[in-house]
C-alpha positions, 0 to 999 in steps of 0.5 A: 671276483671282479670282472667275471660275468656271473651266471644265473644258477639253475634251480639245483644250484651250480655244481659246487666248487669248494672255493667258497673260502676265496671271498675276499681281496686279501684271500685272493692276494694270498692265493696268488702268492702261493701260486707264484711260489710254486712247489717250494712254497712261501712262509706266513711271514713272507706273505704278510710282508708281501701283502701288507697284511698283519701276521694275524690276518695272514694266519686266519686266511691260511688256516681257512685255505688249509681247511678247505684243501687249497693250501698245504704245508710244504716243509720248513725253511731255515730261519735267521733267528728263532725256530724254522719257518713253516712254508705253505704251498697251493694245492693245484688239484684242489680246483679245476676249470674247463676252457672251451675254444669255439672256432668257426669250424673246430671245438677244443676243450681243456681241463686245467688245475689251479696252477693252469696245468692242462690235465685233459684235452679234447677237440673235434670238428664243429660248424658254428652255423649249425644253430645254437642247439647243435653247438650247445650240445656239442660243447656239453658232450665234449666237456662232460666226457672230458671232466668225467674221464679225468675227474670221475663223477662227484669226486669218485673214481677217475682215470687218473693214476695214484699220482694224479697223472691222467691216464692215456685218453684222459689227459692227452689229446683226443679227437671226435667229430662234434655233432656225431656220436658223443665221445666215450664217457660223455653220458649225462646219467648219474654215475657210480655215486655221482649226482648228475642232472639230466644234462650237465657236468658231473657235480664235482666239488673242485670244478669251478665252472666253464670259460668259453672263448669265441670270435667276437664281437660280444658283450663280455659283461652280459655273456651275449653275442653280437654279430659274429662275422660270417654268422649273423644269426648269433646276434643277441644270443645269450650264450653264457646263460644258455650254457650255464643252464645246459651245464649246471655250472658257472659260465664266463664268456669272452672273445678268443683273443682276450682269453688268449691274452689273459692266459699269456699274461697270467703265465708270465709270458709277456705284459707282467708288472704293468707291461703291454702287448698285443696278441694277434690271432690269425686262424679262421678270422683275425683279431687282437687281444690287448694287454695294457698296463698289465691288464686285459683291455676290453674297452667300455663296451667290451668291444676293443680288439676288433683288429681284423676290421681296420680298413687298409684299402678303401676300394678293396674286396668286400669283407663279411663285416660289410666294409671293403679292404679290411685287413682280415679279408686281405690277409685271408685271401693271401692265405687262401692263395698260398701267399704266406709272405703277402699275408705276413706283410699285410698283417705287419702293416696292420700291426704297425698301425696298432703299434703306432697307436698304442706304443706297445712293448711287443707283438705276439702272434698266434692262431692256426694259420700262424702255427702252420708257418710260424717263422715266416709270419714272425719274420714277415711281420717283423720286417714291416715293423723294422722298416717302419721304425727306421722311417720314423726313428723310433726310440729304442728301435722296433717293437719285437715280434714273437710267436706266442707260447702254448701253441694252438691251445692258447685260446682254450687255456686262456678261456679257463683262466677267465675262471681262475684269474679272479681267484688269484687277484686278477681283476681283468679275468 
């Protein structure tokens, strides 16, 4: 699972996932093809052809996956010669990951299965400046409530129906004030037949862990925050290890923009097969997630994508980062003034600099502010890039600009993919 910032485990060990079988690159390749095949499945012969593995190796791998419950037969397919081929499919409900989006003023938590399908969601207000204990407690309460509501305790009773579909209030979106009364089901005591620590998530075999995405800069490899713009008190805080201790499961931490870019890439929205795109996230702040050559680009010190702090006006207004005239402060000032067209123009100028520097294939826009006026932002940024392409005579014309799919949930879903992507052979997860 290269690229995942691994956590220390508590003395009792993390809540066990049944995915210990996924212990090799070859197994990850097979799992990735099973997921890509969907419900129709794929035969062992096709798996061998596409991975380059021998049929015997594929048979051993798929046997282990079936024993662990990760794969199952999906029927038979007519053969051009000989007996019909048995096809296999991924079992999505065999594994789950929690994705957490920590914004400056909001917390969003999703639970996804191995396919990346969201099976539960909760959100609430948050004050990132309330202190580490309050924020960690809020994440724990909401995550515990969501996991318990959807999956039950230790694989026991849950609110999901016989067909696996969560009932109302579990799989849908619910709201709660974070830091106030904990949401229903968030208790940390042992449930019916379930083993839960004094604090922490229920010990459910299918639960992989928690991915957390929040504003940067931060050290993705070590899970340590740096000086988050506007919240200098978080500088040096070991968020990954602190949350792992609190929740009792593995935790991965990354920037919100990187998580969103990973989720979009995994979902096949953009950047597949060696492509490139920039995901620009405009919400309470401004940042970029970069996918170059089909993989998330974090940089040697995991500091890439600090898009919002490029200087556009040398003598412009002071930004909370300490510089003057950053694109973030200019863009957010226009947003605060209700000048959407101006905010889009500023964003477009900064996007043009990025396009000129990296020659990327497409620009995707997302975040809470963009979601409030998606057409206006796509049009405004697109006009700036169009004008730049005409001036420069860019071959192939301007870079297309689109609003990212998956809406305001894109960061939380991407955070869950920080856990899932390496299982399917994505080294940039």
